[in-house]
C-alpha positions in Angstrom: 0.0 0.0 0.0 1.4 3.4 -0.9 1.9 6.2 1.6 -1.0 8.1 0.2 -3.3 5.1 0.6 -2.1 4.6 4.1 -2.7 8.3 4.9 -6.1 8.2 3.4 -7.1 5.2 5.6 -5.5 6.9 8.6 -7.5 10.1 7.9 -10.7 8.3 7.5 -10.2 6.5 10.8 -9.8 9.8 12.7 -13.5 10.7 12.2 -15.0 9.4 15.4 -18.3 10.8 16.8 -17.6 12.1 20.3 -13.8 12.2 19.8 -13.6 14.9 17.1 -10.6 15.3 14.9 -9.4 18.9 15.3 -8.2 20.6 12.1 -6.4 23.9 12.6 -6.7 25.0 9.0 -3.5 26.1 7.2 -2.7 27.9 3.9 0.9 27.0 2.9 3.8 24.7 3.8 5.1 27.1 6.5 1.8 27.2 8.3 1.4 23.4 7.9 4.8 23.0 9.5 3.8 25.0 12.5 0.6 23.1 13.0 2.5 19.8 12.7 4.8 20.8 15.5 1.8 21.6 17.6 0.9 17.9 17.5 -1.7 17.8 14.7 -3.0 14.4 13.5 -3.8 15.7 10.1 -3.6 18.8 7.9 -6.4 20.6 6.1 -6.3 23.8 4.0 -8.9 26.5 4.2 -9.9 28.1 0.9 -10.4 31.6 2.4 -6.9 31.5 3.9 -5.2 30.2 0.8 -6.9 32.9 -1.3 -6.0 35.7 1.1 -2.4 34.5 1.5 -2.0 34.7 -2.3 -3.7 38.0 -2.9 -7.2 36.8 -4.0 -10.7 36.8 -2.6 -12.3 33.5 -1.7 -14.8 32.0 -4.2 -12.6 30.0 -6.6 -10.7 33.1 -7.6 -7.3 31.4 -6.9 -6.3 29.9 -10.3 -6.6 26.1 -10.1 -3.0 25.6 -11.2 -1.8 27.7 -8.3 -4.2 26.0 -5.9 -2.9 22.6 -6.9 0.8 23.7 -6.8 0.2 25.0 -3.3 -1.4 21.7 -2.3 1.5 19.7 -3.7 4.0 21.8 -1.8 2.0 21.3 1.5 1.9 17.6 0.9 5.6 17.5 0.3 6.2 19.3 3.6 4.5 16.8 5.9 4.1 13.1 6.4 0.6 13.7 7.8 -2.6 13.2 5.8 -3.7 16.3 3.9 -7.2 17.3 3.0 -7.9 20.2 0.6 -10.7 22.7 0.4 -11.8 22.8 -3.2 -14.8 25.0 -2.6 -17.5 23.9 -5.0 -15.1 21.9 -7.2 -13.8 24.5 -9.6 -16.3 23.7 -12.4 -19.7 24.4 -13.8 -20.5 20.7 -14.3 -19.9 17.3 -12.6 -17.2 16.4 -15.1 -15.2 19.5 -14.1 -15.5 18.4 -10.4 -14.2 15.0 -11.4 -11.2 16.5 -13.0 -10.5 18.7 -10.0 -10.7 15.8 -7.6 -8.3 13.8 -9.8 -5.9 16.7 -9.6 -6.0 16.8 -5.8 -5.2 13.1 -5.7 -2.3 13.7 -8.1 -1.0 16.4 -5.8 -1.1 14.0 -2.9 -4.4 14.9 -1.0 -6.4 12.2 0.8 -9.6 14.1 1.0 -11.5 17.3 0.1 -14.2 19.6 1.1 -16.9 20.0 -1.5 -19.6 22.6 -0.9 -23.1 22.9 -2.2 -23.3 26.6 -2.8 -22.3 28.5 -5.9 -19.1 30.6 -5.8 -19.8 34.3 -5.8 -23.5 34.2 -5.0 -23.5 31.7 -2.1 -26.8 30.4 -3.3 -27.5 26.7 -2.6 -27.4 24.4 -5.6 -30.4 22.3 -6.4 -30.1 19.0 -4.5 -30.0 16.8 -7.6 -27.3 19.0 -9.1 -25.1 18.6 -6.1 -25.7 14.9 -5.9 -24.3 14.6 -9.4 -21.2 16.6 -8.4 -20.6 14.4 -5.4 -21.0 11.3 -7.6 -18.4 12.6 -10.0 -16.0 13.3 -7.1 -16.6 9.7 -5.8 -16.0 8.3 -9.3 -12.6 10.1 -9.5 -11.5 9.1 -6.0 -12.8 5.5 -6.2 -10.7 4.8 -9.2 -7.5 6.0 -7.6 -7.8 6.2 -3.7 -10.9 4.4 -2.5 -10.3 5.6 1.0 -10.3 9.3 -0.2 -12.6 11.3 2.2 -15.2 13.5 0.5 -16.4 16.0 3.1 -19.8 17.2 1.8 -20.3 20.8 3.0 -23.8 22.2 3.0 -24.3 25.9 3.3 -27.9 25.7 4.6 -26.9 27.5 7.8 -25.3 30.3 5.8 -28.6 31.2 4.3 -29.7 33.0 7.5 -28.2 34.4 10.8 -27.7 32.2 13.8 -30.9 33.6 15.3 -32.9 32.0 12.5 -31.5 28.5 12.8 -34.1 26.0 13.8 -35.2 22.4 13.6 -36.7 22.9 10.1 -33.2 23.9 8.8 -31.8 20.8 10.5 -34.3 18.7 8.6 -33.4 20.4 5.4 -29.7 19.5 6.1 -30.6 15.9 6.9 -32.4 15.6 3.6 -29.2 16.7 1.9 -27.1 14.6 4.1 -29.0 11.4 3.2 -28.7 12.2 -0.5 -25.0 13.1 -0.3 -24.3 9.9 1.6 -26.1 7.8 -1.1 -24.0 9.7 -3.7 -20.7 8.6 -2.0 -19.9 11.4 0.5 -18.0 10.4 3.6 -18.6 13.4 6.0 -21.1 16.2 6.5 -19.7 19.7 7.1 -22.1 22.3 8.4 -20.4 25.7 8.8 -22.4 28.4 10.4 -24.2 26.2 12.9 -23.4 27.2 16.5 -26.4 26.1 18.5 -25.3 23.2 20.6 -28.8 21.6 20.9 -29.2 21.7 17.1 -25.7 20.4 16.6 -26.5 17.4 18.9 -29.8 16.8 17.1 -28.0 16.8 13.7 -25.1 14.6 14.9 -27.5 12.0 16.2 -29.6 11.8 13.0 -26.9 12.3 10.3 -25.9 9.3 8.2 -22.4 10.9 8.0 -19.9 11.9 10.7 -20.6 15.6 11.5 -18.0 18.4 11.0 -18.6 21.9 12.5 -16.5 25.0 12.1 -15.3 27.2 14.9 -16.6 30.8 14.8 -18.0 33.3 17.2 -20.3 31.6 19.6 -19.3 28.0 18.8 -19.6 25.6 21.8 -16.4 24.4 23.5 -14.6 21.4 22.2 -15.9 19.4 25.2 -19.5 20.4 24.4 -19.0 19.5 20.8 -17.6 16.1 21.8 -20.5 15.4 24.1 -22.9 16.4 21.2 -21.4 13.6 19.0 -19.3 15.8 16.6 -16.6 13.9 14.7 -14.6 16.7 13.2 -13.9 20.4 14.2 -12.5 22.8 11.7 -11.1 26.2 12.4 -11.6 27.6 8.9 -10.2 31.1 8.3 -9.7 31.8 12.1 -6.0 30.8 12.2 -5.0 32.9 9.2 -6.9 35.9 10.5 -5.3 35.6 14.0 -1.8 35.3 12.4 -2.4 38.5 10.4 -3.6 40.4 13.4 -0.5 39.2 15.3 1.8 40.2 12.4 0.2 43.6 12.2 0.6 44.2 15.9 4.2 43.1 15.9 5.0 45.4 13.0 3.2 48.3 14.7 5.2 47.7 17.8 8.5 47.4 15.9 7.9 50.7 14.0 6.9 52.5 17.2 10.1 51.4 18.9 12.0 52.8 16.0 10.6 56.3 16.4 
């Protein structure tokens, strides 16, 4: 078995409800190295951070060649499993998604995030359309790395503020989760959801291990563990914190020089 296959199986095994895999999202080989030294079990990119670090806005504005080169350099810099955020798959149709997933595998990734909203507008794709895109991703990965982890992200909870999140939205997510699982997805990613009771309800009913993203108001890691969450992502938070620290350090250095 190749190292990539081993890492894919290792990454898949880390998704345990109640013992969540913590992913402190990175954007380049340097940030990956720092997170590895901190004791990470796996590495995952965040599209927003990768875009900002390279002078682009999020939303598939990073040229795909640059995104794949960045991924390959991250993979080369660590022996840990690497999952990549490919947003909505860099393509208008399922075949384009298939080609993108193939490229992530060629670059050494063992998994990806694939979201169900359109870049730019943020509007949810029709369920059947997203199912076809996930099936295309599964076709590509199954032919090369069967253990490859497709983390199906749904942006249902980004369609309204946290104050509007309710059981009806959980049911909407579960409808998508069942369809995505049948299409070959391996995980369910629900950024934007921060209500612990709704998280627990979703984790209990989801056919896929649940992934939440840390943001303002997110429950503690212990609470998320107790709720049955299997994966916790930090999204753009690490990059934003590093840029604030860099700005403050630069401000202090220039002030001392006056």
